[in-house]
N, CA, C and O of each residue as an XYZ file, in Angstrom:
796
protein
N      44.146     13.331    -76.359
C      43.188     14.374    -76.729
C      43.568     14.953    -78.089
O      44.739     15.211    -78.369
N      42.553     15.150    -78.926
C      42.786     15.635    -80.273
C      43.170     17.113    -80.283
O      42.834     17.874    -79.375
N      43.885     17.489    -81.342
C      44.348     18.864    -81.525
C      43.199     19.881    -81.405
O      43.338     20.894    -80.719
N      42.072     19.613    -82.068
C      40.958     20.555    -82.060
C      40.308     20.659    -80.683
O      39.801     21.718    -80.314
N      40.320     19.559    -79.920
C      39.766     19.597    -78.565
C      40.593     20.530    -77.678
O      40.044     21.306    -76.896
N      41.919     20.444    -77.809
C      42.795     21.315    -77.037
C      42.571     22.780    -77.419
O      42.558     23.658    -76.556
N      42.396     23.035    -78.709
C      42.147     24.403    -79.167
C      40.846     24.947    -78.591
O      40.763     26.125    -78.244
N      39.835     24.097    -78.487
C      38.559     24.534    -77.932
C      38.691     24.878    -76.453
O      38.037     25.798    -75.961
N      39.536     24.139    -75.753
C      39.780     24.443    -74.336
C      40.507     25.776    -74.206
O      40.169     26.587    -73.344
N      41.501     26.005    -75.054
C      42.227     27.281    -75.035
C      41.263     28.432    -75.323
O      41.350     29.493    -74.704
N      40.359     28.216    -76.252
C      39.385     29.251    -76.603
C      38.441     29.512    -75.431
O      37.943     30.626    -75.267
N      38.200     28.495    -74.626
C      37.353     28.643    -73.445
C      38.043     29.509    -72.393
O      37.391     30.285    -71.694
N      39.370     29.372    -72.285
C      40.130     30.175    -71.319
C      40.272     31.607    -71.810
O      40.148     32.554    -71.033
N      40.532     31.760    -73.103
C      40.740     33.084    -73.703
C      39.674     33.307    -74.783
O      39.981     33.266    -75.975
N      38.430     33.540    -74.372
C      37.296     33.550    -75.302
C      37.325     34.630    -76.381
O      36.684     34.473    -77.420
N      38.051     35.715    -76.157
C      38.057     36.803    -77.134
C      39.277     36.774    -78.050
O      39.545     37.732    -78.775
N      39.998     35.683    -78.008
C      41.216     35.564    -78.816
C      40.894     35.095    -80.235
O      39.999     34.276    -80.444
N      41.625     35.619    -81.189
C      41.468     35.220    -82.584
C      42.060     33.826    -82.791
O      42.872     33.357    -81.993
N      41.644     33.183    -83.862
C      42.125     31.833    -84.162
C      43.646     31.794    -84.321
O      44.287     30.809    -83.952
N      44.212     32.852    -84.863
C      45.666     32.893    -85.051
C      46.389     32.912    -83.705
O      47.464     32.329    -83.562
N      45.786     33.593    -82.711
C      46.377     33.622    -81.373
C      46.204     32.276    -80.676
O      47.110     31.804    -79.989
N      45.039     31.663    -80.854
C      44.792     30.333    -80.286
C      45.834     29.351    -80.805
O      46.322     28.498    -80.064
N      46.164     29.478    -82.068
C      47.171     28.606    -82.680
C      48.535     28.806    -82.027
O      49.266     27.838    -81.817
N      48.884     30.044    -81.706
C      50.162     30.321    -81.046
C      50.206     29.704    -79.648
O      51.202     29.093    -79.260
N      49.111     29.871    -78.897
C      49.056     29.322    -77.532
C      49.106     27.796    -77.572
O      49.711     27.158    -76.709
N      48.469     27.230    -78.575
C      48.457     25.768    -78.732
C      49.878     25.207    -78.793
O      50.148     24.125    -78.272
N      50.776     25.946    -79.429
C      52.135     25.460    -79.641
C      52.926     25.306    -78.340
O      53.884     24.534    -78.290
N      52.535     26.035    -77.284
C      53.247     25.856    -76.010
C      52.301     25.387    -74.893
O      52.472     25.717    -73.719
N      51.295     24.602    -75.312
C      50.356     23.991    -74.370
C      50.344     22.484    -74.577
O      50.610     21.995    -75.676
N      50.035     21.757    -73.518
C      49.974     20.306    -73.664
C      48.951     19.698    -72.714
O      48.706     20.205    -71.619
N      48.372     18.612    -73.161
C      47.404     17.850    -72.383
C      48.176     16.980    -71.398
O      49.097     16.261    -71.787
N      47.803     17.045    -70.130
C      48.562     16.330    -69.100
C      47.621     15.587    -68.152
O      46.624     16.137    -67.685
N      47.959     14.328    -67.880
C      47.207     13.523    -66.921
C      48.130     13.182    -65.752
O      49.218     12.640    -65.948
N      47.683     13.505    -64.525
C      48.501     13.263    -63.341
C      47.693     12.548    -62.266
O      46.463     12.597    -62.257
N      48.399     11.889    -61.370
C      47.751     11.114    -60.302
C      47.544     11.944    -59.043
O      48.288     12.887    -58.772
N      46.525     11.579    -58.286
C      46.275     12.239    -57.015
C      47.511     12.192    -56.123
O      48.195     11.170    -56.065
N      47.801     13.286    -55.429
C      48.967     13.353    -54.559
C      50.178     13.998    -55.207
O      51.104     14.420    -54.514
N      50.179     14.078    -56.551
C      51.301     14.724    -57.231
C      51.228     16.238    -57.055
O      50.146     16.807    -56.910
N      52.386     16.877    -57.071
C      52.474     18.327    -56.881
C      52.814     18.986    -58.222
O      53.779     18.608    -58.886
N      52.007     19.973    -58.604
C      52.265     20.676    -59.866
C      52.976     22.012    -59.622
O      53.571     22.581    -60.537
N      52.910     22.502    -58.391
C      53.667     23.697    -57.986
C      54.227     23.409    -56.606
O      53.515     22.885    -55.749
N      55.496     23.745    -56.374
C      56.135     23.472    -55.097
C      56.598     24.759    -54.429
O      57.163     25.643    -55.073
N      56.352     24.846    -53.141
C      56.793     26.001    -52.359
C      58.317     26.111    -52.407
O      59.028     25.123    -52.227
N      58.807     27.338    -52.654
C      60.241     27.573    -52.687
C      60.907     27.254    -54.006
O      62.129     27.341    -54.129
N      60.099     26.879    -55.007
C      60.633     26.512    -56.321
C      59.945     27.362    -57.395
O      58.742     27.609    -57.313
N      60.700     27.804    -58.393
C      60.105     28.552    -59.500
C      59.242     27.620    -60.341
O      59.639     26.497    -60.652
N      58.080     28.093    -60.696
C      57.177     27.317    -61.528
C      57.025     28.008    -62.879
O      56.908     29.232    -62.936
N      57.025     27.247    -63.954
C      57.002     27.835    -65.287
C      55.686     27.599    -66.029
O      55.571     27.912    -67.213
N      54.681     27.037    -65.316
C      53.451     26.683    -66.023
C      52.195     27.154    -65.290
O      52.182     27.301    -64.067
N      51.153     27.382    -66.068
C      49.812     27.610    -65.557
C      48.962     26.419    -65.990
O      49.324     25.701    -66.922
N      47.829     26.211    -65.312
C      47.052     25.006    -65.563
C      45.561     25.308    -65.658
O      45.027     26.123    -64.907
N      44.904     24.637    -66.592
C      43.446     24.659    -66.674
C      42.968     23.263    -66.330
O      43.390     22.291    -66.958
N      42.088     23.149    -65.336
C      41.638     21.834    -64.886
C      40.492     21.355    -65.776
O      39.405     21.933    -65.767
N      40.742     20.310    -66.532
C      39.713     19.702    -67.376
C      38.812     18.826    -66.514
O      37.587     18.886    -66.616
N      39.432     18.014    -65.670
C      38.694     17.223    -64.682
C      39.617     16.976    -63.496
O      40.829     16.838    -63.657
N      39.026     16.921    -62.301
C      39.838     16.707    -61.114
C      39.791     17.897    -60.166
O      38.946     18.781    -60.301
N      40.708     17.906    -59.208
C      40.737     18.974    -58.208
C      42.126     19.075    -57.580
O      42.904     18.122    -57.604
N      42.418     20.242    -57.022
C      43.710     20.478    -56.376
C      43.505     21.278    -55.096
O      42.451     21.876    -54.883
N      44.517     21.278    -54.257
C      44.540     22.140    -53.079
C      45.853     22.897    -53.068
O      46.866     22.425    -53.585
N      45.822     24.074    -52.475
C      47.036     24.861    -52.294
C      47.291     24.988    -50.799
O      46.362     25.198    -50.019
N      48.544     24.860    -50.406
C      48.865     25.011    -48.986
C      50.270     25.574    -48.825
O      51.089     25.530    -49.743
N      50.524     26.101    -47.639
C      51.860     26.572    -47.284
C      52.183     26.072    -45.885
O      51.286     25.680    -45.138
N      53.433     26.085    -45.538
C      53.854     25.654    -44.206
C      53.884     26.857    -43.277
O      54.505     27.872    -43.591
N      53.208     26.747    -42.120
C      53.229     27.858    -41.162
C      54.510     27.811    -40.328
O      55.387     26.982    -40.571
N      54.607     28.694    -39.357
C      55.829     28.789    -38.557
C      56.120     27.531    -37.765
O      57.265     27.275    -37.390
N      55.078     26.740    -37.510
C      55.264     25.495    -36.766
C      55.544     24.323    -37.694
O      55.709     23.189    -37.244
N      55.596     24.606    -38.997
C      55.865     23.553    -39.959
C      54.646     22.742    -40.336
O      54.765     21.689    -40.961
N      53.458     23.232    -39.956
C      52.221     22.530    -40.287
C      51.621     23.104    -41.568
O      51.789     24.284    -41.876
N      50.923     22.249    -42.301
C      50.303     22.688    -43.545
C      49.035     23.492    -43.269
O      48.206     23.105    -42.445
N      48.899     24.603    -43.962
C      47.690     25.410    -43.889
C      47.116     25.533    -45.294
O      47.754     26.114    -46.172
N      45.918     24.994    -45.518
C      45.289     25.068    -46.834
C      44.785     26.484    -47.086
O      44.147     27.087    -46.223
N      45.075     27.010    -48.270
C      44.674     28.384    -48.582
C      43.592     28.458    -49.652
O      42.843     29.435    -49.687
N      43.484     27.459    -50.525
C      42.394     27.426    -51.503
C      42.300     26.068    -52.174
O      43.218     25.251    -52.099
N      41.162     25.845    -52.835
C      40.916     24.638    -53.613
C      40.510     25.063    -55.021
O      40.021     26.175    -55.220
N      40.710     24.182    -55.992
C      40.289     24.473    -57.365
C      39.742     23.193    -57.979
O      40.189     22.090    -57.664
N      38.749     23.369    -58.877
C      38.054     22.227    -59.462
C      37.929     22.405    -60.979
O      38.574     23.276    -61.563
N      37.101     21.580    -61.606
C      36.934     21.619    -63.057
C      36.641     23.038    -63.567
O      35.909     23.811    -62.949
N      37.239     23.338    -64.707
C      37.049     24.621    -65.395
C      37.702     25.807    -64.686
O      37.439     26.960    -65.028
N      38.548     25.526    -63.709
C      39.327     26.599    -63.075
C      40.678     26.719    -63.778
O      41.328     25.718    -64.080
N      41.083     27.948    -64.027
C      42.407     28.234    -64.588
C      43.267     28.703    -63.437
O      42.941     29.699    -62.790
N      44.358     28.010    -63.166
C      45.127     28.357    -61.980
C      46.585     28.664    -62.292
O      47.234     28.022    -63.118
N      47.052     29.666    -61.595
C      48.459     30.045    -61.607
C      48.712     30.737    -60.272
O      47.800     30.825    -59.450
N      49.900     31.218    -60.040
C      50.184     31.970    -58.822
C      50.808     33.304    -59.202
O      51.388     33.447    -60.278
N      50.686     34.266    -58.318
C      51.250     35.589    -58.582
C      52.747     35.499    -58.833
O      53.268     36.136    -59.748
N      53.431     34.717    -58.028
C      54.874     34.588    -58.198
C      55.254     33.925    -59.516
O      56.313     34.210    -60.076
N      54.391     33.039    -60.011
C      54.643     32.429    -61.308
C      54.653     33.491    -62.401
O      55.503     33.467    -63.291
N      53.708     34.418    -62.332
C      53.620     35.479    -63.332
C      54.842     36.393    -63.306
O      55.208     36.987    -64.320
N      55.473     36.498    -62.124
C      56.657     37.347    -61.994
C      57.953     36.528    -61.998
O      59.028     37.050    -61.703
N      57.836     35.240    -62.336
C      58.996     34.355    -62.452
C      59.792     34.246    -61.142
O      61.022     34.176    -61.145
N      59.053     34.233    -60.025
C      59.677     34.110    -58.714
C      59.349     32.751    -58.103
O      58.468     32.036    -58.583
N      60.065     32.409    -57.045
C      59.809     31.154    -56.347
C      58.417     31.192    -55.711
O      57.982     32.225    -55.203
N      57.739     30.069    -55.748
C      56.383     29.995    -55.224
C      56.348     30.053    -53.702
O      57.232     29.527    -53.026
N      55.315     30.700    -53.179
C      55.102     30.745    -51.734
C      54.169     29.636    -51.272
O      53.843     29.549    -50.088
N      53.740     28.793    -52.194
C      52.771     27.768    -51.865
C      53.010     26.505    -52.688
O      53.717     26.520    -53.695
N      52.410     25.432    -52.236
C      52.450     24.161    -52.960
C      51.044     23.850    -53.455
O      50.075     23.996    -52.710
N      50.931     23.425    -54.696
C      49.643     23.022    -55.251
C      49.707     21.522    -55.527
O      50.543     21.057    -56.302
N      48.820     20.779    -54.887
C      48.843     19.317    -54.937
C      47.509     18.764    -55.419
O      46.453     19.294    -55.073
N      47.555     17.706    -56.212
C      46.329     17.092    -56.725
C      45.603     16.342    -55.621
O      46.216     15.586    -54.867
N      44.298     16.553    -55.528
C      43.477     15.838    -54.563
C      43.003     14.494    -55.115
O      42.626     13.594    -54.364
N      43.031     14.379    -56.440
C      42.577     13.151    -57.101
C      43.226     13.083    -58.482
O      43.835     14.055    -58.929
N      43.102     11.962    -59.148
C      43.605     11.864    -60.520
C      42.953     12.963    -61.353
O      41.734     13.132    -61.310
N      43.754     13.707    -62.107
C      43.232     14.891    -62.781
C      43.786     15.032    -64.197
O      44.866     14.534    -64.516
N      43.012     15.728    -65.036
C      43.420     16.054    -66.397
C      43.573     17.566    -66.500
O      42.714     18.319    -66.042
N      44.684     18.006    -67.109
C      44.969     19.432    -67.216
C      45.352     19.822    -68.636
O      45.784     18.997    -69.441
N      45.178     21.107    -68.911
C      45.870     21.719    -70.024
C      46.990     22.521    -69.381
O      46.738     23.436    -68.597
N      48.212     22.180    -69.710
C      49.400     22.785    -69.112
C      49.968     23.816    -70.091
O      50.291     23.484    -71.232
N      50.085     25.068    -69.638
C      50.480     26.160    -70.521
C      51.760     26.824    -70.004
O      51.871     27.122    -68.815
N      52.711     27.051    -70.888
C      53.951     27.722    -70.520
C      53.648     29.182    -70.183
O      53.297     29.967    -71.064
N      53.785     29.541    -68.909
C      53.406     30.879    -68.445
C      54.311     31.956    -69.024
O      53.830     33.035    -69.370
N      55.605     31.693    -69.139
C      56.543     32.688    -69.663
C      56.145     33.119    -71.072
O      56.128     34.310    -71.384
N      55.829     32.156    -71.905
C      55.453     32.468    -73.281
C      54.082     33.148    -73.333
O      53.829     34.001    -74.184
N      53.207     32.753    -72.407
C      51.889     33.375    -72.350
C      51.999     34.841    -71.939
O      51.340     35.700    -72.523
N      52.825     35.126    -70.941
C      53.042     36.506    -70.497
C      53.662     37.339    -71.620
O      53.322     38.508    -71.801
N      54.565     36.726    -72.359
C      55.181     37.426    -73.488
C      54.127     37.816    -74.528
O      54.169     38.919    -75.073
N      53.188     36.914    -74.799
C      52.108     37.220    -75.732
C      51.198     38.320    -75.193
O      50.683     39.146    -75.947
N      51.012     38.314    -73.872
C      50.125     39.299    -73.249
C      50.622     40.724    -73.422
O      49.847     41.673    -73.307
N      51.909     40.878    -73.697
C      52.469     42.215    -73.886
C      51.921     42.890    -75.140
O      51.970     44.114    -75.264
N      51.403     42.093    -76.061
C      50.885     42.660    -77.307
C      49.436     42.258    -77.597
O      48.812     42.813    -78.502
N      48.898     41.300    -76.840
C      47.555     40.799    -77.115
C      46.598     41.181    -75.983
O      46.723     40.684    -74.863
N      45.653     42.058    -76.279
C      44.729     42.567    -75.274
C      43.841     41.473    -74.692
O      43.476     41.544    -73.519
N      43.484     40.461    -75.488
C      42.594     39.399    -75.009
C      43.225     38.628    -73.851
O      42.527     38.210    -72.927
N      44.542     38.441    -73.902
C      45.237     37.747    -72.813
C      45.364     38.667    -71.609
O      45.211     38.226    -70.470
N      45.643     39.946    -71.857
C      45.728     40.920    -70.769
C      44.427     40.961    -69.977
O      44.440     41.045    -68.749
N      43.310     40.901    -70.687
C      42.001     40.946    -70.032
C      41.792     39.744    -69.121
O      41.215     39.872    -68.041
N      42.259     38.577    -69.556
C      42.134     37.372    -68.730
C      42.973     37.512    -67.461
O      42.511     37.184    -66.367
N      44.213     38.002    -67.610
C      45.060     38.197    -66.444
C      44.452     39.221    -65.488
O      44.486     39.038    -64.271
N      43.892     40.306    -66.047
C      43.263     41.331    -65.212
C      42.078     40.746    -64.441
O      41.882     41.054    -63.265
N      41.295     39.905    -65.107
C      40.161     39.253    -64.456
C      40.629     38.339    -63.335
O      40.005     38.277    -62.276
N      41.734     37.627    -63.570
C      42.273     36.732    -62.546
C      42.703     37.509    -61.315
O      42.460     37.073    -60.189
N      43.348     38.668    -61.520
C      43.792     39.496    -60.394
C      42.585     39.987    -59.604
O      42.607     39.977    -58.373
N      41.524     40.420    -60.304
C      40.318     40.892    -59.631
C      39.647     39.768    -58.847
O      39.187     39.972    -57.724
N      39.594     38.583    -59.447
C      38.981     37.444    -58.766
C      39.789     37.040    -57.538
O      39.223     36.658    -56.514
N      41.125     37.127    -57.643
C      41.967     36.791    -56.499
C      41.772     37.806    -55.374
O      41.730     37.436    -54.201
N      41.653     39.085    -55.732
C      41.403     40.122    -54.736
C      40.069     39.883    -54.035
O      39.959     40.019    -52.817
N      39.057     39.522    -54.827
C      37.748     39.218    -54.264
C      37.823     38.015    -53.335
O      37.211     38.003    -52.267
N      38.578     37.005    -53.753
C      38.739     35.807    -52.929
C      39.384     36.152    -51.591
O      38.949     35.664    -50.548
N      40.432     36.999    -51.616
C      41.106     37.391    -50.370
C      40.159     38.125    -49.432
O      40.190     37.910    -48.220
N      39.316     38.993    -49.988
C      38.340     39.707    -49.173
C      37.346     38.732    -48.541
O      37.018     38.842    -47.360
N      36.875     37.781    -49.341
C      35.933     36.786    -48.830
C      36.584     35.889    -47.787
O      35.948     35.485    -46.814
N      37.873     35.582    -48.004
C      38.599     34.724    -47.062
C      38.762     35.423    -45.715
O      38.598     34.800    -44.666
N      39.083     36.718    -45.741
C      39.205     37.484    -44.505
C      37.860     37.571    -43.791
O      37.784     37.472    -42.566
N      36.799     37.758    -44.579
C      35.453     37.793    -43.997
C      35.119     36.444    -43.366
O      34.541     36.384    -42.281
N      35.481     35.377    -44.045
C      35.206     34.029    -43.558
C      35.816     33.808    -42.177
O      35.207     33.179    -41.312
N      37.024     34.331    -41.980
C      37.705     34.154    -40.703
C      37.109     35.023    -39.591
O      37.436     34.842    -38.419
N      36.230     35.971    -39.960
C      35.670     36.890    -38.965
C      34.316     36.434    -38.427
O      33.802     37.010    -37.468
N      33.732     35.393    -39.046
C      32.414     34.931    -38.611
C      32.540     33.640    -37.815
O      33.627     33.075    -37.699
N      31.431     33.185    -37.274
C      31.455     31.999    -36.419
C      31.833     30.754    -37.214
O      31.719     30.721    -38.439
N      32.285     29.734    -36.493
C      32.702     28.484    -37.140
C      31.571     27.874    -37.945
O      31.787     27.398    -39.059
N      30.361     27.883    -37.387
C      29.225     27.284    -38.084
C      28.908     28.057    -39.363
O      28.613     27.451    -40.394
N      28.966     29.378    -39.306
C      28.703     30.181    -40.503
C      29.804     30.012    -41.550
O      29.531     30.065    -42.749
N      31.050     29.807    -41.105
C      32.144     29.517    -42.043
C      31.838     28.235    -42.803
O      31.976     28.166    -44.024
N      31.423     27.236    -42.060
C      31.110     25.944    -42.663
C      29.955     26.077    -43.651
O      30.026     25.551    -44.762
N      28.902     26.772    -43.257
C      27.751     26.956    -44.140
C      28.140     27.694    -45.417
O      27.691     27.339    -46.507
N      28.973     28.720    -45.277
C      29.411     29.498    -46.430
C      30.193     28.627    -47.400
O      29.993     28.710    -48.611
N      31.081     27.795    -46.876
C      31.886     26.916    -47.734
C      31.003     25.936    -48.492
O      31.200     25.715    -49.687
N      30.030     25.349    -47.802
C      29.141     24.375    -48.431
C      28.289     25.042    -49.505
O      27.983     24.430    -50.528
N      27.907     26.296    -49.274
C      27.105     27.004    -50.275
C      27.927     27.283    -51.535
O      27.385     27.292    -52.641
N      29.231     27.511    -51.371
C      30.107     27.774    -52.512
C      30.479     26.487    -53.241
O      30.542     26.454    -54.470
N      30.728     25.414    -52.462
C      31.158     24.137    -53.040
C      30.298     23.006    -52.455
O      30.726     22.335    -51.516
N      29.104     22.789    -52.994
C      28.165     21.815    -52.425
C      28.714     20.392    -52.295
O      28.318     19.658    -51.389
N      29.626     19.998    -53.196
C      30.123     18.616    -53.158
C      31.523     18.513    -52.556
O      32.188     17.490    -52.720
N      31.974     19.544    -51.870
C      33.358     19.561    -51.385
C      33.628     18.459    -50.361
O      34.743     17.942    -50.299
N      32.633     18.094    -49.563
C      32.840     17.063    -48.550
C      33.114     15.700    -49.182
O      33.728     14.834    -48.558
N      32.661     15.513    -50.412
C      32.877     14.240    -51.100
C      34.232     14.196    -51.799
O      34.681     13.128    -52.214
N      34.887     15.356    -51.931
C      36.109     15.415    -52.732
C      37.334     15.868    -51.950
O      38.463     15.649    -52.390
N      37.128     16.489    -50.810
C      38.244     17.038    -50.028
C      38.194     16.460    -48.623
O      37.117     16.332    -48.040
N      39.350     16.112    -48.076
C      39.397     15.506    -46.743
C      38.972     16.506    -45.667
O      39.112     17.717    -45.839
N      38.454     15.982    -44.562
C      38.048     16.845    -43.451
C      39.249     17.597    -42.881
O      39.114     18.724    -42.404
N      40.424     16.967    -42.933
C      41.640     17.618    -42.435
C      41.941     18.878    -43.240
O      42.258     19.921    -42.669
N      41.842     18.783    -44.569
C      42.114     19.935    -45.420
C      41.037     21.008    -45.274
O      41.344     22.200    -45.258
N      39.782     20.588    -45.169
C      38.696     21.559    -45.014
C      38.821     22.307    -43.687
O      38.656     23.526    -43.640
N      39.112     21.575    -42.611
C      39.253     22.233    -41.305
C      40.438     23.181    -41.311
O      40.384     24.237    -40.681
N      41.513     22.824    -42.015
C      42.678     23.710    -42.130
C      42.292     24.989    -42.858
O      42.673     26.081    -42.436
N      41.535     24.866    -43.953
C      41.100     26.035    -44.718
C      40.201     26.940    -43.880
O      40.321     28.164    -43.934
N      39.301     26.335    -43.106
C      38.364     27.110    -42.299
C      38.992     27.657    -41.022
O      38.422     28.528    -40.365
N      40.172     27.139    -40.673
C      40.835     27.603    -39.463
C      40.199     27.079    -38.196
O      40.161     27.767    -37.176
N      39.692     25.840    -38.266
C      39.076     25.222    -37.101
C      39.650     23.822    -36.920
O      40.272     23.277    -37.833
N      39.441     23.242    -35.742
C      39.924     21.889    -35.484
C      39.038     20.885    -36.224
O      37.863     21.143    -36.486
N      39.626     19.746    -36.551
C      38.860     18.721    -37.259
C      37.680     18.253    -36.422
O      36.606     17.983    -36.959
N      37.872     18.153    -35.097
C      36.788     17.728    -34.215
C      35.628     18.714    -34.269
O      34.461     18.328    -34.213
N      35.975     20.002    -34.380
C      34.941     21.033    -34.477
C      34.172     20.882    -35.782
O      32.948     21.017    -35.806
N      34.887     20.602    -36.865
C      34.247     20.414    -38.164
C      33.292     19.225    -38.124
O      32.184     19.303    -38.657
N      33.708     18.131    -37.501
C      32.842     16.958    -37.396
C      31.580     17.294    -36.618
O      30.493     16.823    -36.955
N      31.722     18.106    -35.579
C      30.563     18.511    -34.781
C      29.623     19.399    -35.596
O      28.402     19.280    -35.494
N      30.204     20.294    -36.411
C      29.389     21.171    -37.248
C      28.630     20.379    -38.303
O      27.481     20.690    -38.618
N      29.275     19.358    -38.845
C      28.606     18.501    -39.834
C      27.426     17.783    -39.202
O      26.360     17.676    -39.809
N      27.616     17.289    -37.979
C      26.536     16.599    -37.276
C      25.400     17.572    -36.974
O      24.224     17.230    -37.099
N      25.767     18.779    -36.576
C      24.770     19.806    -36.279
C      23.962     20.159    -37.513
O      22.757     20.402    -37.434
N      24.641     20.187    -38.665
C      23.991     20.535    -39.932
C      22.986     19.476    -40.341
O      21.944     19.792    -40.914
N      23.295     18.220    -40.049
C      22.442     17.124    -40.517
C      21.405     16.692    -39.487
O      20.572     15.831    -39.768
N      21.453     17.281    -38.306
C      20.469     16.935    -37.277
C      19.061     17.313    -37.729
O      18.861     18.399    -38.274
N      18.108     16.456    -37.517
C      16.726     16.752    -37.842
C      16.089     17.510    -36.688
O      16.290     17.143    -35.530
N      15.325     18.557    -36.974
C      14.683     19.306    -35.895
C      13.673     18.444    -35.156
O      12.955     17.657    -35.773
N      13.615     18.585    -33.853
C      12.682     17.809    -33.045
C      11.279     18.364    -33.197
O      11.068     19.575    -33.262
N      10.312     17.432    -33.251
C       8.929     17.850    -33.358
C       8.419     18.329    -32.013
O       8.701     17.740    -30.969
N       7.673     19.398    -32.066
C       7.103     19.938    -30.829
C       5.724     19.311    -30.620
O       4.878     19.320    -31.515
N       5.523     18.782    -29.450
C       4.255     18.159    -29.158
C       3.120     19.173    -29.217
O       3.248     20.293    -28.722
N       2.017     18.773    -29.823
C       0.845     19.647    -29.930
C      -0.121     19.456    -28.760
O      -1.165     20.105    -28.698
N       0.235     18.558    -27.829
C      -0.650     18.301    -26.692
C      -0.585     19.434    -25.671
O      -1.267     19.383    -24.648
């Protein structure tokens, strides 16, 4: 990827930043291509980078008390992702794994946070991320309070192509339902209504 293309992506993430600031961020950013199944953040390990997804998708999960994976969120093209613990230079509470071959802009979070101490445009992006995460948590709690079928409908409305990109196992884990239940909900969704006889 060309230098100017990377700068345009940085400008997309931090739209109110001056060219001189974009140039600074460019110096600690890099274009990265990774294969599906690779982990860019690992639970229990400090992570030093944030990522902007150019193409591809990822899932985040943690291990529950039984040692089973529980999916907590998904991210797709044009999503900028980091974790709260990354911003505070602490060990991650989650693992972020690629769902497919993906292209990223990889940014050194430590240097970005350092710039944010003096650059309002970066502070605004971080503030927006915190607000969006808070909103996501509220929606996630709401999702767990409604029926399984309504959870499924809500997810499909948010991510229309998710069934083509994410496994049923991961989706059922995110929704907090059994895979068999998810398969039944999918069948229910695609069932054609029966015609009522006019006789």
